[in-house]
N, C-alpha and C positions, 0 to 999 in steps of 0.2 A: 430599749424595748427588751423586753424580759420575758419567755414563755415557751410553755412546754407542751408543743402539740402536733397537729400533723393538719393539712388544710383537705379538708372536706373534698371539697369541688377544687378544681384547676383553671383559672382563665384559660380561654382557646386561644390567646397570642403565645401561652407557656406550648400547650399543647403542639402548637403548629412549628412551634423551633425546636423542641426535641424531634420532630418527625423530620426536621433536613438534619441530622444528627447522624452521618455518614456513619458512624462504628457502630453505631447502635442496629441500626438498618441493615448491616453486614449480619450483623450475631442473630438478627432477628424477635427483638426486644418488643413488644407491645405494652404500651402506657395504657392506664386504665383512669381517665381525667375524674371518675368521680367514687372511685375507693381507696378509701387511703390504705386499707389494709390488704390492698392488691396491687397495688400503685403499677408495678411493673412485674412480666412476666415473661418468662424465657421458655419457649416450646420446647421441649427436648428433641433435639436432634443428633445425628451420630457425629456431624464432621464439629459440634462442640465438645465429643468427649476428648481428653488428653492424650487416647492413643487408643487406638480397634480393641471393642470390649471392656472399656475404662470406663471412667466417671467421670464430671462437667467440668472442663479443664479450671484450676482455681483462677488463674488470671481473669477469665470471664465470666466469674461468682464475683468476683473484686468489681468488675465493670457493673455488676446490677448493683452491688450496694452503693458504690458512688455516687451512680448516677439518682439513686432513689432519694440519698442525702441531699442531693446538690436540687433536684427537682424544687425538693419542700422547703428549701433556703430559698430559691429564687422567689417560689410565691409567696413568700414569707416578707421578703423584701421587694416584694412589685416590680420582678426584674423578668416581667412574663416573657416578653419578646427578646430579650438580652439574657443568655444564656451565659454568653462570653463573660458577662460580668460579675457573675459568681465563680470566682476563681479559687479551685482546693489548692488548700497549704498540706494540709498536712492528712494522710490516713494510716489507720492502723487496725488490720484485721486479723482474727482468729478464725479457724476454721475447726467446726464441732464435729463433723463428717462428712463421709463423702455425701454427693449427690447422683444417684444412681438413675435408671430407666425413670423418667419422669418430668413432669414439668416442674418449675419453681418461681417462687413467688415472692419478690421481697418489697419490701414496704420500710419507711424514715419515720423521725419523730425528730423535730428541732426541738432541741434544749435551749439554746439561747441565742439570740439575732441581738448584736448593739449595731451602730452606726457604721464599724468596718469588719467586722468579724463575726462570725458565726459558728454556733457547734452544733453536731447535730448525728445523732445514734441510725444506725441502719440494723437489719436484718434478711434473712431468705430462709425460707422457709420449702420444704419438698412436699409434694402431693399426699404425704399422709399427715403432715402438719407439723414434723418433726424440724426443730432449729438443726438449719444445715452450718450458717457463718453469719457472723457482725464483726459490724464496722462502727468505728468511732472517727470522726471527720470535723475538723477544722476548715472555714471557708474566708474568702475576704470580700467584702464589698468594694472595687475599686476598679477604673478605669485600666486597662494593659498598659503594665510600663514594659521597658527595654530593660533584658535582663542585664545588670552588667557586670564587671568584672570581678573578679574575687580571689586576690592574689591566693588567699589559704587553699583553694581547690587546687587538687591533682590537676595538672594538666592532660587532655586526651590523652597525649604521648607519652605521657610518663604511666599512662595504665594499658597503652593500644599500641604495638610499633606498627599498625596498619596491616599486617600480614596475616591472608587468610590460608588457615589451615586448620581444617576440622578433626582430621582422622577416622579411621574406620567407624566408631563408634559415633562420629560427630554426623557422618555421612547418614547416618542410619536414623539417627534425634531429625536431623535435618528433612531427612524424605516426610516422615509422619506429622511435623510441624509445616511445611507446606501444603501437605495433601488438606491440609483444613486452615492454614493461614496464611496463603499469598503474599501478606506484605512482610512477614520477617524471617531474613536469612541468616544463618549460621556461618559467621567471618572465622569465627576460631573458637577451637576447645583442646585444654587439656588439664592437666591435672589440676582440680583446684581452682579453675577457671574456665570462662565463656564468652564470646561475643558475639552479640547477635546485633544487626541493620535492622531498622524498623524502618520501612519505605514510606516517603511523604506522598499518598495516594488517596484520593478522594474516600475509600472504605474507611481509612484507618481517622479521618478528622471528626471533628466533633460541629458542631451546630455555628459555630462562630469560626470555624476554618482552622483550628489549631487540631495538631495530634491529640487525640485524645486522649483524658487521665487515662480512662480504663485499657489504650491499649499501651500504655506504659507499663502501668501494672501489669500485665499481663506478659510486656517482656521479659520485664521484672523478675515474676515468678519463674519464668523459662530460663534463662541466665543464671538463677540458684538451684533448680533442678539439675540445669547438665552441668552446670560445674560439680555441684556435688555427685553426680557420675561418673566424672573422669577422676574423682578422690582414690577410687578403687574398685578393680574391674568387678569382683566379687559382688557391688551394690548393684540388684536386679530392680529394685522399687524402693519405691520413696512417696512421703505425701509431705504437702506443703501444712504445716502448722499455722504458722502465723507468716505477713506481710507485713511491712509498713511504709510508704512510702512519703518525702518530703516535696513539695513543689515547688522549684525556685520563680519560675517562669512560664509561662505558654509558650509551649516549642510549634514554631511553624515558619514554614518556605527553606526547608532541609529535613533533610533525614536524618534518623537519631541512629548513636550508635550509642549503644546498651551494655555494659560490661559490668559481668560475677566474678567474684571471688568470697572463695569459701576459705573463712578466719578460725574456722577451727570444731574440732567434733571432740562429745562428749556423749558417749554410751551410743546412745541412736539416735542423737541427737547432729544436726551439722548446721553450724550460725556460716551466712552466708552475707556479704557485702553488695549491693548494686548501686552502678552507676549511668546517668544517663545526659550525654554529649551530643551537641549536635554535631554531624556530621563534616560540614565544612566551616562551622565557625569555632567549633570546637568551646561552646557553650557548656556550661555544666544547667542544665536543664532539672534534674533530680536525684534524688540522692536517697538508697533505703537499704531495708535487708530484708530476710526472706529466711526463716529456721524451717529445717527441714527435719523430717521423723523418718527414720528409715526402717 
């Protein structure tokens, strides 16, 4: 099956399934089943900002991009009542401009769908119609598979010693984060590194009961930014230019440990790596990169 389309009207079971997504409900995302050009709307709310007086959090925009693409893919595959069978494999996001005061709208287009893989693009526009961010996605149409051991992947114990030490700046950053996102806790922060724990709570889960892909994207954005701040005390402002995440397997039934490490700085740009592990199992659930502009 090959197509270049968007679904004009969504089947009721798909709309009902998305209504059970705890992360989308927590953020206040509204789904329009009839208008593909305005599929998802996020009403402006100060709790969705990256800081007081700031802009809408890049990780929250990433959730909109992912969910819009996943919904169109589910509609094409006929996975109306089972969003969990449409698994994200890879996502690449670029941020073109900040989203300031005002609602934002997300839409998506299915580029190609086969029996097991689908490719989609998505975009976000602000209230003035300006393009804010774009995403490119790959999805798998398959039953959930248990994550397998990957001997090449670094073990959680290799990238985090289990100690909690946020430092003075970390205390301030965590206070700001928890004011808006109570499911995230800062565990460690130092020069060019950061560790955040993602709670396994209802507000962080998707319609299938796994920790939402958008929640993982948001946590990866945060560890990248916080690791960047830890590089140099003179860095006081930065923005996410690009975010990429590859999903190894759905994460469920345990909290997550997200580790961010700064790999290099070239001029105003900082390159970071993010790794997502199960806190109890030590399984690698996702990995990616965050590029920051200072």
